N, C-alpha and C positions, 0 to 999 in steps of 0.2 A: 407777030403774034396774029393766026386765023382766029375771024368772028368764030364765036361756037355757038351751034346748031342743037337742038335735044335739049335733055337733062346731062348735065356734066358739071365735076367737081374738077379746078385747077388750086392745085396747093403746091402755093411756094415758103420760101425760108430767104432770110439774111440773116449771117451769121458769120462776122468774122473774126477771126482764129484771134488775129492781132488788134481787135476793137473792143466795144462795148457795144456794137447790135446784135440780139438775138432776136430776131422775131420772126411769125411767121406771120401769111394773108391769106385764107382760104375763097375761094368765088365758087359759090355752088349756082348753076341757073336751073330751075324746073319749070316748065313751061312758061310763063311769063313774068315770073319773081325770080329776081334775084337776090339771092342773100351772102352776106361780107361775112369772114369771121377774122379777126385777126387779134395780135396781142404779143406777148412772152412765150415762147415754146415752149412746152410743157404746162402752160395753163389754159383754161378753159376758151379764157379769149373773149373780147364780147362782140355783139350781132348786130348786123342791124340788115335791114329787106326795105327793096323796093320792087312796085308790082309796072309794067311797062304795057302800053295797046297791042304790041304783038311778040312772038319768039324772037323775031328777027329783030326789034326793037332792045330787046334784055339780052340775046348775042350780044349785040354792038356795044351796050353800056358794058357788059362784064371784059370785050374785050381792051375795052379802053383803061378799065380798071388795071386788067391783069400787065400790057403794056406799058401805063407808068410807073407798076411795079417793077417792071424788068428793068428799068432802063434808072431806077434807084440803085440794082445790083440785088432785086432779089432774083431767085432760081427757082428752077420744079426740083421736089422734093419727095421724101414720104415720111406724111405726118409718121412719129413716134420716131425716128428714126436718130434723133437727137433727144437729149435730155434735159429735163427741168433742172434748174442753178439748185449745186448742191447746199445745205442750210446746217451749221455750225450752232448747237445753243454751247453755251457753256454752262453744264451743269459740274455744281461743286456741293461736296458734303461742306458745308458752316453751323459750325457748334457756336454753342452759346458764351457768348464770353464769363469769367470766374472771376471778371474786375469789378470795381462799382459801377454804377450806372453815370452816365453821361449824362448831362443837362440839357436834354433834347426838350426845348421851348412849341414845338407842335411835329405831327404827324400826320405825313397824306399818305392812305393805300389806295394807291394807283391800281390794283387787279391783278397784278403776274408781274414777275422776276423785273425787274427794272435796272437798266445798265446805263441808257443816255441820259444825263444831266448839262444842262447850262444855267448861270447866275450872272445875269449883271445888277448896274443899278437898277432896274424898272422888272423884276421878274423872275423867276426860277420857273426851270423847265427842266418835265421830269419823261421820259419815253420809256415802255415797258414790253415784257414779250410779246403781249398778246396786239401790238400795235398803236395801242393809243399812249399820246401824248396829251400831256397838261400844263398848264402853265399856272401859276399860283404869285400873290403878292408877297412881298419878303411879313407879310404879318400871316400869311397859310391861306387867306381867298384865292379861292380856282376863280380864275378869270378867262380861260378858253380849256376847250378839248378838242382835238383833232383824232379822229380817225383813222390810220394807214393798214392798207392792205393787209400787213403782213407785222413780223418783230420788229423790232426798235433795238438796233445795236446801237445808234451812240446819238451823241447830238453835240451840233460844231458850232464855232460862231467864226463868222468870216467880217470880218471889219460887223457893218448893222447887218447884214445877212445871219437867217440862224436855216441850218439843215438837220434832216433828221435821213439817216442810212439806216436801210429796210432789208431785212429778208429777199423782199421781192427782186432783189438787186437794182431800186434804185433809189436814190437820191432826192430828198423831198424839199425846196422852198418853202418855209415856216412865214416867212416873212410880210404875208399878207389875209387875207381871209380867210380864206382858201389854198388849200397845201398844190402846189403845180409840181411837176415832176423836173428836178435841172441836170440828174444825170444817170444814166444809165449804164451796169456795168457790164461785163461779158458773163454769159452763165455759167462759164467755167470756173471763175470765181469764186470760193467760200469765204463770203468777206466778213472776217474778223474786228476791222476796227478802221475807218478812215479821220482825216482832215483834211481841211480846205484853207488853203495861202493863194490871197489875189487870185478865186475864183480857178485857180488847179488844183485839181485833186489828188490827193495821196489815197490807197487802198492796199492794206494789208490782209491776210486771207490764209486758211488753212495748210495749206502748202510752204509757205513763209517765203512767199512770190509778194514783191510789193509792185504796184503799177499806179504808173502816171496819167491823168485826164482833162485836157486844156479846159477852156473854159466855154466851148462850142461840140462838148460832147465827145471830143474827139480823143483816142488812144494818144499818146507820145511813147509809153516805152514802158517797160517792164521788166527786172530782173527776180534772178531767186538767191536769196539770201541763205547764207551760210549754214540755217539751220531750219525748224519746223515750227508751223504754226506764225503766230506774229498780233501777240495784241495791242503792241503797239506799234501807230505811226504819228507822228507828228511833223507838220511842216514850214519854213517859214519861206523868208526868202535868202536865204544858202545854202539850204537843205531839203533835204526828207531824211527822217530819222526812222529809222525802221529798227521796232524791237523785235526779236524773236529767240527761238532757242539756246541759238549759238550766240547774243546777246546785243548788241546795237551796233548798225550800220549807219551810217551818212551817206546820202547818195546826191550827186548833182541834181537841182532840181527843171538845170533844161536838157541834159543830155544823156542822167540817169548813172553816170560814172559815179563808181565804188569810194569816194575818199580817204573811209577810216572804218573799223570795226573795232568793238570794245568788250571783250570780252566779260561777262558780269556773272554775281554769285547767282547761278543758276538762272534758266530760263524767263522772261519777259510775264510777264501777266498785264501790266498796263506800265502807260506810262505818263509822263508828263511834261511841259517843256515852260522853261520860266527863264524873263533876259538871255544869258551866253549860254545855259545849262540846259541840260535833260536829266530826267527823273525816270530811274527805272524798278516799276515793283517786280520782283522775283519769289519762283518754290523756293528760294533758298532762304527766306524770311528775312530779306535784307530788301534796302532801296539805297539803289546804288545813283550816286551825284557823275552826271559824266559832263565836262568842258565841251564846247559846240566845236573843241580843238583834237578832240579826240581825246581827253585825255581823265581817268576815272581820281575823283576829285576826293570823293570820300565815301563812307557805306551807313546805314543806319540801321538798328538790328533789329529784329521785331520777335514776335516767340509763335509767329506761324505763317503760311505763304502766305503773300502780300498781292494781294485784287488789288490796291486802289492807293494812289498818292497824289497830294498835291503839295501846293506852296502857299505861303501868303507872298502878295503881290511883292512886298521889298526883298523877298528870299529869305527874310530873317525866320523863317519858319517852315518847318517839315511836318507835313501830315500823314499818314497811313492807314488802311484798315488791312487784317487780316481775315483769315479763313475763322478764324475763333470769334468772328464778330468784335471785333477790338478797335480801337480808333485809337492810335497813339501822337505826340507830339514831341518834336525835338527841334532843338537849336540848330542853325544851321550847320555849327561843327561838329555836333552827331550826341550832343548829351541828351539823354529823354528826358524829359518835361514833365511828360505822363501819359497812364494808358486806363481808360474807359471804356465801358462798353458799352454799345450801340440800342440794346433791347430793343432792336428791330433786325436782327440778320447780317450777315455779313456787306461792307460794302463794296459794289461791284465799280463805283464810281464815287467822284467826292468833288469838292469845288470849295474855298476861303473864303470872304470876302466881311470885309468890317467886324473881325472878330466871332461873324459867327463860322459853321462848318456847316455844308450841307450837302449830306450825302445821297445816294440809292442804293438799298439793298436785294440782298437774295430773296425776300419777303415779298417785295415789290413797295418798298415803303420810300417815299423821300422824305426824311429829316434833316430838320435846324438843329443846331446844337450852339449853344452859347460857350464859346469857346473864348470868352474872357478869361485875366487871371482869375477872378473874382470871382465865377463861376464855378470854373474848374475846382479850387480851393475847396470851396463848399460840396460841390460832389465828392471829392477824395475823403470829405468826414460824413459824406452820408446822405447828404444834406441837398436834393434836385427839387426843379418844381414838376408842379404834374403838367404830366406834357397833352398837349391839348390835339389832338383827333378830328382832323377836318372832313368834313363828307364834300361830293359833288355831284349830285343827285341832278340837280336843278341843272346843270350845266349839261346843251345838247354837244351832238358832238358834231363836226364838218368833215365830208369826206373828200378826198383829190377828186377836180374835177378837168375834164378835157376840154370845158367848152369856159366862158369868158363873158358877164353882162356885157351888152348891146348898149353903148350911147351914143344918139342922136347928134349930126354934124352940128344942129344947132347947143346943144349940150355941151359941146365938144371946146367948144368957143371961148366958153368961159369957165371951163372945168381948172385953167390953170397946169396944165397936164401937160406930157411931150408927147408930140405923134412920131410914131417907129412905124415902120413897113415891112412887112414881109416879101424877101424877091427870092426868084429862082436862080441860082449862081450852076449852073450843068448840074448834075445831080442833089444837088444841098437847097435847102430852103434857110436862106440865110435872114440877119434882119438889121436893120440900117435906121437910123434918125432921122428923120422929114421935119423937124422944127427947125425956124433957124438959130444959129449959135451953134453949132456941133459940125466935128468933122465927119462928112458925111461917106468918109473911106471907111473910119470904121466900124466892127460889126456889132449889134449888142448881143448880149448873152441872153438869152429868150425860153422860155419854155419848147420844148420839141414837141409837146404833144399839142400847142395850139396853132402851131403854125398853118396859114393856108399861104399859098402864093397870091400876091395883088392887095391882100387886104392888110387896112390899117389901124394902129390901135393906140391909144391915151396909156401913158402910166403916169404913177406920181412923181417919178424923180428919174430920171439918167445920169448916171453918174462915172465919171471917168476912172478907170482904175489902170495899174501903173503899168500892167501885160498891156498898152497898149487898147482897148477896146472899153465899151463900156457894159453899164450894170444896170437894170430897172430895179427902183424899187420899190413898194406900197404894189396898192392897187391894179390890175391890167383889166381895161376894158376895149373893146373892140368896136372898131368908128362904124355907123351906118346903120 
């Protein structure tokens, strides 16, 4: 790359047809000032500038930056030639239920239509179309808030790790105080839903395609299903289960080979998995229960298109939410036990835990419903508790960051953490464990946006994955 002289703009792009990269890098030299603008194609990007003693020095710095990017696969391009990722919102007409009111214990209005939910023994997560993610205790106390740059499609868990799939094409790790980007998805993928198992990401999109990305954010395979859209993707060690307008298809998680396809009663709008079965909510007012061996085992009939479904951990009960803001409970065998109104819109997603059904809805609410037999029987007679409305005005929002806190070497010695190091391997930056007691040949899943060659970091924990790599957990701090 020749040294630049005079005022000059060099614009580069990295866009892999079968990969996750879709970025630009622009270097502008004006006299002695070098301005770099970078980010995802179609976005404004981030800008940083530096001033140098002479025009020649500025040109040399610019040439070095450009050379580094070209060695990583970037190429000259015309700004505006490629477009920003398409985004499809779930716009669904939700009507008010005519059923009796469900026994809602508390309700939190997140501020926008909410799609993402995850509930575990410690807390409840909700993410909305504005990019806000909140955590709440089981009694409804707001404990944290994250401000992501675009709408949240879904929130999923992979063992200890919690991830939010975002309309900006990135998947954020929410396991620390500050969110970091864990995966970045190709711009031509209009994300509908995603799931993660042992670090491997499955993404479904508007075109009916399913894409697999590994723990290093590198493309594995992509397949086109027999239908369009695809609001369902669930993953385990044996398969990737993709729900679309033509039914549910199981793919081999390693090769991407299609293993079976089951036609459902209508196009799939949502999916759930429990044990050796998957559950598909459909446009034809059904939840279909499908064995992971490819057999359609039973169906549960609702009175409207099914936006969401879930089961109890033992599979004894099956729950569903329809377009009429109604919530249903069935026995595993298919008997409808009850139907009640949510009182806060139709449930886009739901999860059951410890006799409580948690739903996120079209009006942006996260609602906690008492699904115990006693509470339901009382609700069917018109006796419900007064729902507590939760506020979150006191909780400050934390935004993603490309930087991490620095930790002096002396402090690191007594931190009890694990040291990892970022190393250059060809055109890729990899991370390996530097502390004793770990396999030095294994790679570490680590946020790409904070990697710098030769830099060492301290992380709270490093945990072995069944996929033959390590995963960090907790806070990340830069050494030195």
